[in-house]
C-alpha positions in Angstrom: 5.4 24.8 -16.1 4.9 22.4 -13.6 7.6 19.6 -12.2 5.8 16.6 -12.1 2.1 15.5 -13.4 -0.2 15.8 -10.8 -3.8 13.5 -11.1 -6.7 15.5 -10.7 -10.3 14.6 -9.8 -13.6 16.6 -11.5 -15.9 15.8 -9.3 -20.2 17.2 -9.5 -23.7 16.6 -10.7 -23.8 18.8 -13.6 -22.3 16.6 -16.3 -22.5 20.0 -18.5 -20.9 22.3 -15.5 -18.0 19.2 -15.7 -17.5 19.0 -19.2 -16.8 22.9 -19.4 -14.4 22.7 -16.8 -12.7 19.7 -17.8 -11.8 21.2 -21.2 -10.1 23.8 -19.4 -8.0 21.1 -17.5 -7.2 19.7 -20.5 -5.3 23.0 -22.0 -3.2 22.6 -18.9 0.1 21.3 -19.0 0.8 18.2 -16.6 -1.8 18.0 -15.5 -4.5 14.0 -16.1 -7.9 14.8 -15.3 -10.9 12.2 -14.5 -14.1 13.5 -14.1 -16.6 11.5 -11.8 -20.2 11.8 -11.8 -22.4 12.3 -8.3 -24.8 10.0 -8.4 -26.4 6.5 -7.0 -27.8 8.1 -4.0 -24.2 8.7 -3.5 -23.1 12.1 -1.5 -19.3 12.1 -0.7 -17.7 13.4 -3.7 -14.5 10.6 -3.0 -17.0 7.4 -2.4 -15.1 4.2 -3.4 -12.9 6.4 -5.2 -9.2 4.5 -4.7 -6.3 5.3 -4.8 -7.3 8.8 -4.2 -6.4 11.8 -6.5 -3.5 14.0 -5.9 -6.2 17.0 -5.8 -9.9 17.4 -6.4 -11.7 20.1 -7.9 -15.6 20.2 -6.4 -18.3 22.0 -8.5 -20.9 22.5 -6.3 -24.5 21.4 -6.8 -27.7 21.9 -4.9 -26.7 19.3 -2.6 -23.8 20.9 -1.6 -24.3 21.4 1.9 -24.3 17.5 2.4 -21.5 16.7 0.1 -19.4 19.3 2.4 -20.1 17.9 4.9 -19.5 14.3 3.4 -15.6 15.6 2.9 -15.3 17.4 5.8 -16.6 14.1 7.7 -13.5 11.8 6.3 -10.1 12.0 7.7 -7.0 13.8 6.4 -5.5 11.2 5.2 -8.3 10.4 3.0 -9.2 13.8 1.9 -6.8 15.5 -0.9 -6.1 18.9 -1.2 -9.6 20.4 -3.0 -10.6 23.0 -4.9 -14.3 24.4 -4.7 -16.4 25.8 -8.0 -19.8 27.5 -7.1 -21.6 30.7 -7.0 -20.7 33.9 -5.0 -22.0 35.8 -2.3 -23.1 32.1 -0.6 -21.3 32.8 2.9 -22.6 29.5 4.3 -21.0 27.7 1.2 -17.7 29.6 1.6 -17.5 28.6 5.3 -18.7 24.8 4.9 -15.8 24.8 1.6 -13.2 26.3 4.4 -14.2 23.1 6.6 -13.9 20.4 4.2 -10.5 21.8 3.3 -10.8 23.9 0.7 -7.1 25.3 -0.7 -9.1 27.7 -3.1 -12.8 28.6 -4.0 -13.6 29.8 -7.5 -16.7 31.4 -8.9 -18.6 31.1 -12.2 -17.6 31.2 -14.7 -14.0 29.8 -14.3 -10.9 32.1 -15.4 -8.4 29.9 -17.1 -5.7 32.3 -15.6 -7.1 31.8 -11.9 -7.3 28.1 -12.4 -3.9 27.5 -14.0 -2.2 29.8 -11.1 -3.9 27.6 -8.4 -2.7 24.3 -10.1 0.6 25.8 -10.2 0.7 26.4 -6.6 -0.8 22.6 -5.9 2.1 21.2 -7.9 4.6 22.8 -6.2 3.2 22.1 -2.4 2.6 18.0 -4.0 6.7 18.1 -5.3 7.6 19.7 -1.8 5.8 16.9 0.4 7.2 14.3 -1.8 10.5 15.0 -0.8 9.3 13.8 2.4 9.3 10.4 1.4 6.8 8.3 2.8 7.5 4.5 3.9 8.7 2.1 1.7 6.0 -0.5 0.9 6.9 -3.7 -0.1 4.3 -6.5 -1.2 5.0 -10.0 -1.1 2.6 -12.6 -3.3 2.3 -16.3 -4.1 2.1 -17.1 -7.5 0.6 -20.9 -6.5 -0.5 -21.2 -2.8 1.9 -22.5 -0.4 5.6 -20.8 -2.5 6.5 -19.4 0.7 5.1 -15.8 0.8 4.3 -15.7 4.6 7.7 -16.9 6.0 9.5 -14.7 3.5 7.2 -11.7 4.8 7.8 -12.8 8.4 11.3 -13.1 8.3 12.4 -10.1 5.8 10.0 -7.9 7.7 12.0 -9.4 10.9 15.7 -8.6 9.2 14.5 -5.1 8.1 13.6 -4.4 12.2 16.8 -4.6 13.3 17.7 -1.1 12.1 16.4 0.8 14.7 16.2 3.9 12.5 13.2 2.7 11.1 10.0 2.0 12.2 9.2 -1.9 10.3 5.5 -2.7 10.1 4.4 -6.4 8.8 0.3 -6.2 7.4 -1.0 -9.3 6.7 -3.8 -9.0 4.3 -5.4 -12.4 4.4 -8.7 -11.6 5.9 -9.8 -14.9 6.0 -6.9 -17.1 6.8 -4.2 -14.8 7.7 -1.4 -16.7 9.5 1.5 -14.4 10.3 1.1 -13.2 14.2 1.2 -17.2 14.7 4.2 -17.1 13.3 5.7 -14.8 15.4 4.3 -16.1 18.4 1.8 -12.9 18.7 -1.8 -13.5 19.9 -3.8 -12.2 17.4 -5.8 -9.1 18.1 -7.8 -8.3 15.2 -6.2 -4.8 15.0 -6.3 -4.6 11.0 -10.4 -4.5 11.1 -10.4 -2.7 14.1 -8.1 -0.1 12.0 -10.4 -0.4 8.5 -13.6 0.0 10.7 -12.0 3.2 12.8 -9.9 4.8 10.3 -12.1 7.8 10.1 -10.9 8.8 13.5 -7.5 7.1 13.2 -4.1 9.2 13.6 -0.5 8.1 14.5 -1.0 7.3 17.8 -4.1 5.4 17.6 -3.0 3.3 14.8 0.3 2.3 17.2 -2.2 1.2 19.6 -3.8 -1.5 17.4 -0.3 -3.2 16.6 0.7 -6.7 17.7 4.2 -5.4 19.1 6.9 -7.8 18.8 10.2 -8.1 21.1 12.4 -7.1 18.5 10.5 -3.9 17.6 8.7 -5.1 14.5 4.9 -4.0 14.7 2.5 -6.4 13.0 -1.2 -5.8 11.7 -3.7 -8.3 11.1 -7.0 -10.2 12.0 -8.0 -12.9 13.9 -9.9 -16.2 13.1 -12.7 -15.0 15.6 -14.3 -12.8 13.3 -15.1 -13.8 9.2 -14.7 -10.6 6.8 -15.5 -11.1 3.1 -13.3 -8.6 1.2 -16.1 -7.2 -0.9 -17.1 -6.0 2.5 -14.3 -3.6 2.8 -14.8 -0.2 0.8 -11.6 0.6 -0.5 -11.4 4.2 0.5 -10.9 3.1 4.0 -7.9 0.4 2.5 -6.7 3.7 0.7 -6.9 5.9 3.9 -5.2 2.8 6.2 -2.2 2.7 4.0 -2.1 6.4 4.0 -1.7 6.7 7.6 0.5 3.6 7.8 2.5 5.7 5.4 3.1 8.7 7.1 3.4 7.0 10.6 6.2 4.3 9.5 9.4 3.9 7.6 8.9 0.4 6.4 5.4 -1.8 5.5 5.9 -5.1 4.5 2.7 -6.6 3.0 1.7 -10.3 2.9 -0.7 -10.5 -0.1 -2.8 -13.3 -0.6 -3.3 -15.0 -4.0 -6.8 -13.0 -5.0 -7.7 -10.2 -7.0 -10.6 -7.4 -5.7 -10.5 -4.0 -5.2 -8.8 -4.4 -1.9 -5.2 -6.2 -3.8 -5.4 -3.1 -6.2 -5.5 -0.4 -4.0 -2.4 -2.0 -1.8 -0.7 -2.9 -5.3 -1.2 0.6 -6.5 0.9 1.6 -3.7 3.7 -0.8 -3.9 7.1 0.5 -4.3 8.0 -3.5 -5.0 6.4 -6.5 -5.9 7.5 -10.1 -4.3 6.1 -12.9 -6.7 6.9 -16.0 -5.0 7.1 -19.1 -7.1 8.9 -22.7 -7.2 10.7 -24.7 -9.3 8.3 -26.6 -11.5 6.2 -26.1 -14.8 3.0 -25.6 -12.5 4.4 -23.0 -11.1 5.9 -21.4 -14.0 2.1 -21.5 -15.9 0.5 -19.4 -12.7 3.9 -16.8 -12.1 3.3 -15.9 -16.0 -1.0 -15.7 -15.4 0.2 -13.8 -12.0 2.6 -11.4 -13.7 0.4 -10.6 -17.0 -2.2 -9.6 -14.4 0.0 -7.5 -12.1 1.2 -5.5 -15.3 -1.6 -6.1 -17.8 -4.6 -5.5 -15.6 -3.4 -3.5 -12.6 -0.6 -1.5 -14.3 2.4 -2.4 -12.2 5.9 -1.4 -13.5 7.5 -4.7 -14.5 10.3 -2.7 -13.2 8.8 -3.0 -9.6 8.6 -6.9 -9.9 11.2 -9.5 -8.2 10.5 -13.3 -9.1 11.4 -15.6 -6.3 12.5 -19.0 -6.8 11.9 -20.3 -3.4 13.2 -23.6 -2.6 15.6 -23.8 -5.5 18.0 -26.9 -6.4 20.7 -26.5 -9.5 19.6 -29.6 -10.4 15.8 -29.4 -10.3 15.3 -29.3 -13.7 14.4 -25.7 -14.9 17.1 -23.5 -14.0 17.0 -19.8 -13.7 17.3 -18.4 -17.0 15.2 -21.2 -18.2 12.5 -18.9 -15.9 13.3 -16.1 -16.8 13.0 -16.8 -20.4 9.8 -18.3 -20.2 8.3 -15.0 -18.2 10.2 -12.6 -20.6 11.5 -10.9 -16.8 15.1 -10.9 -15.9 14.6 -10.0 -12.0 14.6 -13.5 -11.2 16.4 -14.6 -7.7 16.6 -18.0 -6.2 16.2 -19.3 -2.1 17.4 -22.2 -1.7 15.5 -24.6 -0.3 15.6 -25.8 4.0 12.8 -27.9 5.1 14.1 -29.1 8.7 15.2 -25.4 9.3 12.1 -23.5 8.2 9.6 -25.9 9.7 11.8 -25.5 12.9 11.1 -21.7 12.8 7.8 -22.2 11.9 6.9 -24.4 14.9 8.9 -22.1 17.2 7.8 -19.2 16.0 11.9 -18.0 16.2 12.8 -16.2 12.9 15.3 -18.1 11.0 18.2 -15.0 11.8 18.0 -16.6 15.0 17.6 -19.8 14.7 20.4 -20.3 12.2 21.6 -17.4 11.3 24.6 -18.8 8.4 22.3 -21.3 6.5 21.9 -20.3 3.1 18.7 -19.9 3.1 18.8 -17.1 6.1 21.7 -15.5 3.9 19.3 -15.6 1.1 16.5 -14.1 2.9 19.2 -11.3 4.7 20.4 -10.7 0.8 16.8 -10.5 0.0 15.9 -7.7 2.5 18.9 -5.8 1.5 17.7 -6.1 -2.5 14.3 -4.7 -1.7 15.5 -1.6 0.8 18.9 -0.4 2.1 19.2 -2.2 5.2 22.0 -1.9 6.8 24.5 -4.9 7.3 26.5 -3.1 10.5 23.2 -1.9 11.8 21.9 -5.9 11.6 25.1 -7.0 13.6 24.9 -4.5 16.4 21.4 -5.1 17.1 21.9 -8.8 17.0 24.5 -8.6 19.8 21.8 -6.7 22.2 20.9 -9.1 25.0 17.2 -10.3 24.9 16.1 -8.1 22.1 15.1 -11.4 20.2 12.4 -13.7 21.7 10.7 -15.0 18.3 8.4 -18.0 18.3 6.3 -19.2 16.2 5.3 -18.2 12.0 
């Protein structure tokens, strides 16, 4: 019996062939199956598939050479383990399947015993790979504009970067108005767009070369104002491949996510270990937070247990209490951050994180607590890193 469910995508051009194979797959325990008929002029069996399945079962067609070539052209991070089903006695087909990364090749008619054994082996490989923890991914998003997501994302990522045993990257997913590099006094280099454009040729060293490098050790991936790119122009498969690569190259990923819902948002949120929703202490924010929670959970399928609500700039005499907000949202994981306009504004203008400008201020203590809540930030490591001379030179939000 398989140790955990695996998601399988069946892809091919013959509806009849896919249907018979789907019936076999549905009889296997611990397997979730989706079927895709390749059409609309595309030859890539994984075209616009996001998130990627745990495994692909590709049923060859009369266009097998083009389809296998398209699979071969994908970077390893964007190509799941593949099983190929096709006719026997075709040496060229077999060779191309192996070049495309096929783990096994089955001839028609497919033996249910053989396919079950292959799935069991595949499940074991996936289980073993899963014990090698990928990067922890935290997404921070505003329930209403101006709630402080970018400030919190930059400061939390900075605090996480103080743990020198873990590599942290901050990704600004706002393709039009991203400001994270400015918060850190870094000059944008359009690294995010370049990474998305060249992801099929990227590896860990290449992606590191596109990062903005902060003196603390924090890496930043963002766009610049020089080029306008609409989110619908970015294929979701490239976003998925990028986060696969980031997940295997770094230990912590913090994403500053714009408040918009499209394929890019869906891809990133589907991979999140934690989602932080920023709001303020008003009825307008409460209304938008309630709607955002509904979209996250009911539309995008984010597990409610992964969501933390942050009430930013909280005042005890501000009218709405935390318990009122919890009740209205139907969500228990609601915490507060105190307001401190002067210190936050100074931090933004200088580009120096609050940890450096006001380490013992309530707002900074709140951010340090939030960082620990969102991961396993080692407070001792934090204090040791802080004592290292010349290590932190933050200068702008």
